[in-house]
N, C-alpha and C positions, 0 to 999 in steps of 0.2 A: 324629432320634427318630421312631419310629412307621412307618418305611418299610415293614417287612414287614406290619405290621397294616393299614396303609393299602392296600397292594396287595390283600390278601385281602378286606377290607371293600368296597373299591371294586369288585372283581369281583362280590361278592354283590349290591351295590347296583345294578349294571348289569343283572344278571339279573332282579331283582325289579321294576326300573323298566319292563322290557319286558313284564311280565305285564299282560294286558288286565283280568284279574280275579284277586283273591287268594282262596285257599281255605285251609282248615286244613292241607292237605297241603303247598302250596308255602310257606306261612308257617313250618311246622315245619322244612322243608328249609333255609330261609334262616336261621332261628334256630340250627339245628344248625351251619351254616357259620360264623355269627358266633361261636358257642361255641368251635369249633375254632381260629378266628383269634385269639381272646383267650387261649386256653390256650397256643398257640404263641408268643404275645407275652409269656409268663411272667407273666400276670395271676393273682393269687391265686385259688384255687378258690372260696372263699366269695363273692368279688366276681363271678366269672363266673356262678355259680348265681343270685345275686340279680339280676344284670343281665339275663340271658336270660329269667328268669321274668317280670320286669316288662315286657320287650319283647314277649314272647309274649302276655301278658294284654292289653296295650294293642292289639297287632296284631289280635287276634281280636275286639276290640270294635268298636263302630259307628264310632269315629273313623277307622278304617282300612278295614274291610270295606265300610262304608256310604259311603265317600268317593267323590267323582267321579274322583279320581286316586289309587287305592289304593296303587300302587307308590311314588308320591311321598310319600304320607302315612306309609308304612312307614319310609321313609328319615328323615322328620322325627321319628318316634318314636325310632329308633335314635340320632339326633343328640341329642335331648333327654335320653335316658337316659345317653348317654355323658357329656354335660355334667354331669348330676346326680351321677354316680359320682365325678367329679373335683371337685365342689363348687359347681356352679351359676354362681358369679361370683367374680371376684378379691376376696380379702380382704386389704387392705393392712395395714401396720403400725399398731398402736394405741399411740401413744407417750404419750398423755395430756398433762397440763399440767406435769408435773414436769420440772425442769431440774437436772442432765441426765437425760434418759430413758435407761434402761439396757437394752441388748440383750445377752443371754447366748447365745453360740454353743456348741452341744453336738454331739457325734457321735464316730464311731470314727476312729481314725488312718487317714489316706489318703483320707478322704472329700472333702477340699478345704476344710476349715474356715478355714485361715489366708487362703487366696486369696479365699474367699467373704467373709471379714470385710473385706478391703480393697475388694472389689467393692461391698459394701453401703455402706461409707464413701463411696465415690465416688458411688454412687446417691443417697445422702441429701444429699450436698453439692451435686450438680448438679441433681437434681430438686426438692429441698425447701429448698435454700439453708441447710442446717444446718451448724453448727460441730461437727465430729466428732473425738473422741479415741478411739484404739484402744490396747488393752493385752493382753499375752499372759500368761496364768496357767499356761502349759505349762512346768513346771519340770523335766520329764523328758526333753525333747528340746531341747537348747541351740540347735539350728538353727532351731527354731520362733520363738524370740524375734527372732533376726536376720532371719529371713524376713519376719516381720510388720513389722519396722523398715524393710526394703527396700521392700515393697509399699505401706506407709503413705506413704513419701516419694513414691512414684510417683503416688499419688492425692491427694497434698497434704493428708493427714489428720494431726492432731497425734498423735505417738507417745509413750506413757508408758513409760519404760524399766523393765525388770524383770530379775531375775537368777534363775538356777537355785538359788541359795543361799537364796532367800526362800521363804516358805510362800505358797501360793495365796491364802489368806484375807488375809494381810498385803498382798499385791500389789494385790488388787482394792479393798481399803479405802483404800490410799494413792492409787490411781488415781481413785477416786470423789472423794476430798478435792481432788485436783488439778483434776479436771474441774469441780468446783463453783467453785474459786477462779478458774479461767480462763473461767468462764461458758460452758462447752460446752453445746450443745443435746443431744448424744447421746454416750454412752459405750458403745463396742463391746468386749465381753470375749471373747477367744479362749481357750477352755479346752483342757485336755489331752485327747488322744484315746488310745484303747487299740486293740490288735489285736482284742480281743473284749470283750464285756460282762463286768465282774467287780465283786464287792462293794466292793473298795477304791476303784475308779474312781467308782462310784455314790455312795459315802459322801462322797467329796471334792467332787463336783459339787453334791451336795445342800447341803453346808455353804457352798459359794460362793454358791449360789442363795439360801440363807437369809440370808447376810450382805448381799446386794445387793437382794433383792426386786425383780427386773427387771420392766419393763413387758412385754418380749417375751423368750421363751425359744425360740430357733429350733433345730430339729434339722437338721443338715446331713448329707445322705446321698447316696452315690454311686448314681445311677440305674442304672448298669450291673450292679448286684447284683440287679436284677429284684425279684421279690416278697420276697426276703430283706430288701430295703430297708424294706419295710412292716413286716416282723416285728421288725426291729431298732428301728424307730421306735416300735413298740408297747411294746417292753421299756423304752425310755427314757421313754416316756410314763407308764408305771406308776411310775417312780421320780421323775420331774420333771413339774411342771405345764406341759407344752409348749404353746406358743400357735400354732406353725406349723412348716412343713417347708420346707427349701430343697433342691431336687433339683439335684445337680451332674453335670457330664460328660454332659449330655443330648445333645450333639453326637455322642458316641460310642455312644449307646444306640439301636440300630436297632429294639428291640422295644417299649419303652414300658410294660412291666409295672409298674414302680414308680409311675409317674404315675397309672395306673389302679387301683392297690391301696392306696396310702398313706392317702387320705382315708377310704375305707370301713373300713379296719382300725383306724386310730387315732382317727378322728373329728376329726382336726386338719387344717386347710386347708394346701394347698401354696401358699406365698406368693410364692416366686421359683423360677426355674429358671436354672441356670448353664450358659453355653455357652463352651467354650474357655478358654484361659489369660489372654486379654487382659482388662484391668481394666474394659472396658465391656461384658463378656459376662455381664451379669445382667439378666434380664427378669422383669417381673411375670407371674405365672402366671394366664392367663385361660382357664378351662375351656371356655367356649363357642368360643373361637378355636381351641383345641387340637382340640376335637371336629370343627370345620369342616375343619381340616387333615387329620385322620385319614380323613375321608370324601371326601377329594379335592376339597374346595370352596375350598381356599386360606385365606389369612388376610390379606386385603388391608388391613384396619384396622391390623394391626401393621406391615405394610410401609410404609403411609403415615406412621405414627408414627415409624418408623425414619428415613424420608426427612427428616422435619421436624427430627429430632434430629441426624442424622449427616451430612446433605448440607450442604456449605458454600454457604449461600444467596447470599453475596456473589459467589462464583465463578459460580454458576448464573445470577444476574441479569446479570453481566458478559458471559457467553456469549450470552445472549438478546439483549442490546443490540447486541453485536458482529454477530450474524447478521442482526438487523433492519436494520442499516446496510449490509448487502450484503457484509460482509467474509467471507472464506473461513474454513471450519472447518479449522484446521491441526493438526499433530501434537501440539503442546502442549495443545490443547483435547482431543484424543483421550486423552492421558495423564491429564489432569484427570478426564475422565469415568470412566476405568478406576479411578482412585484413589477416586473417590466411590462406585463400585460395591463396591470392596473394603471401604470403611468400613461398608457396609451388610451385610457378611457374605459378599460375593462372589456370583457367579452361582448357586452351589449353594444358598447360604442364601436367596437371593431366590426361587429356583425352588420351594423347599418351601412358600413362602407364596402362590404364585400358584395359582389354581384349576386343578386337573388336574396340577399340577407333580409331586406325589408319586406320581402314578399313571403317569408316563411310563415307557416300557420301559427296562430297565436299560442297553441299548446306547446309548440316547440320553443317559441320565444321565451315563454315563462320558465322553461327549464334552464335558460341561460341566466343564472342568478349570481351576480358578482359577490354576494354575501357569502356564498359557499367558499369562495377564494379566501375570505377573511377567516373562516372556520378552519380551512386547511392550513393556513399560515399559523393559526393559534395552536393547532396540533403539532406542527413541526417545531414551533417554539417551545413546546412542552417536552420535547425529546432531549436527551443528553447529547453532547457532541458526538459520542461514540455511536449512538442510535441513528443520528442523522447521517453519519458516514457509512454505517453498516446496517441498513434497515432490516436485513434478514434476521438479526438477533431479536427483533421485537416480537415477543410471544405474549402468552396470557397475562401475567402480572404486569408486564411493561405496558401492554395495551391499556389495561385498566388504569394505571397511573397517568398515562398520556391523556386518556379520555377525561379523567377527573380534573387534571391540571388545566385542560383547555375548555372545560364546560361542554364537552361533546359526549357522544355515545360510542361504545366499543365498535358498533357496526360502521360508524363513520371512520374510525381509525382503520378498520379493515378495508374500507373502500379507498381510503387514501393510499394505503400500502399497495393495493391492486393497481391503482392508477399510476403510481410511481413505477411499478414493475413494467407496465405497458410503455411508459415514456422511456424507461431505461432501455428496453428492447429497440424502440424506434431510434433513440440516440446512438445506440450501438452500431447502426447501419452507416454512421458517418465515417467509420474507420475504413481505411483502404479504398478510398475513392467512392465509398457509398453515398456520400453527400452529393457528389456530382451526378450520380445516377438518379437520386431523388429529385434534384433540381431539373434534370432533363425530363423526367416523368411529369413534373409539374408544368414545365414550359409547353409540353405537348398538349396540355389541356387548355392553354390560354389561346385567345384569338390571335390570328396572325397579325404581326405589326404592332401588337400590344394596344390596339385601339378599342373602340366601343364594339360590343358584340352585335352588330346589326346584320 
């Protein structure tokens, strides 16, 4: 998300940073470029107007013009206003003390409500240790009930069965009674979607809402619909007392217009963003971190959080101990490292969160292909246990067998062996305090205080 916007804004930021002094003229030019970047990102026009007006007013004031580093101060203003447009800070779920707390999922058909319901169930179970029940009140699409049953099993949430022959009000009432009896902490209700907003749909979801009085009513919307996502959210908000928004399919949205428009138009916070089809692809929406990513400053905090959550700490500790004992970094270790990286969203996902990552030239981004990891893993899997442990024994006939077994070329096997050798040398530096030296060297390249590099 935000690739195009990030490229445009990063370019503008570089130009203004290089100015020795700021004037009304070059500020106006920079604001004009920011406006064009936002419009191209499909941000709603009222949001663009309000945003650029505030940036210009602040930029022409003493906090920028009178600053020792006016270029840097201008960037800070843009960063703060971007964050403000998206909501200042993350607003989590407000579940109160009631058991079960009820979360109603609303939205149009195809937005990803059912998948998001399962993702949210997993999130609540893993992050907050909640007992979660899910139910589908979608009696118009038989596949929806089966789909929810399947994904609920995947995330190990309790599934309450429903039927297309039942009425939505009867379904949710029965599910609520069952959730109370089974002492569930949260009841997630997946409602029916439509291809467009209509009176019948709104009347039904209003009735379901009235019957449940949910603590949270989340509007699930496809971010790829751009500013239309914000307009649809507004229509739902007029019919239902929404408490928040979940943006889905953000990995396929290169523009980011929805994220920058929803809060301003609806007044409701974006609480989560959905990434991909996997059940762990739901993240809390942090406006300040997203703004940092847009301006090419990365999101190291989220990267560290992902590492804590998704990296197998036992395997990591085992590798460190192994290397400290002087044992060699072998092919199985390399395979483990690639799997850990894949768990964190792959190289492309990690690159977006690194400072300057989104601003890399397109030809360099194209070289970061996570499918290459799959091919490398396939080659390692085609090796014998002895070959994985002692890669130096892999010569002509062995290379040919590995290539044939993994559906790759001998040149690729040679490249893998070379890459392993390079990593082995790097990992060898961890012996005898080498790791501490490497960490000190890395820390010397980070901004002081660990903050944003303004």
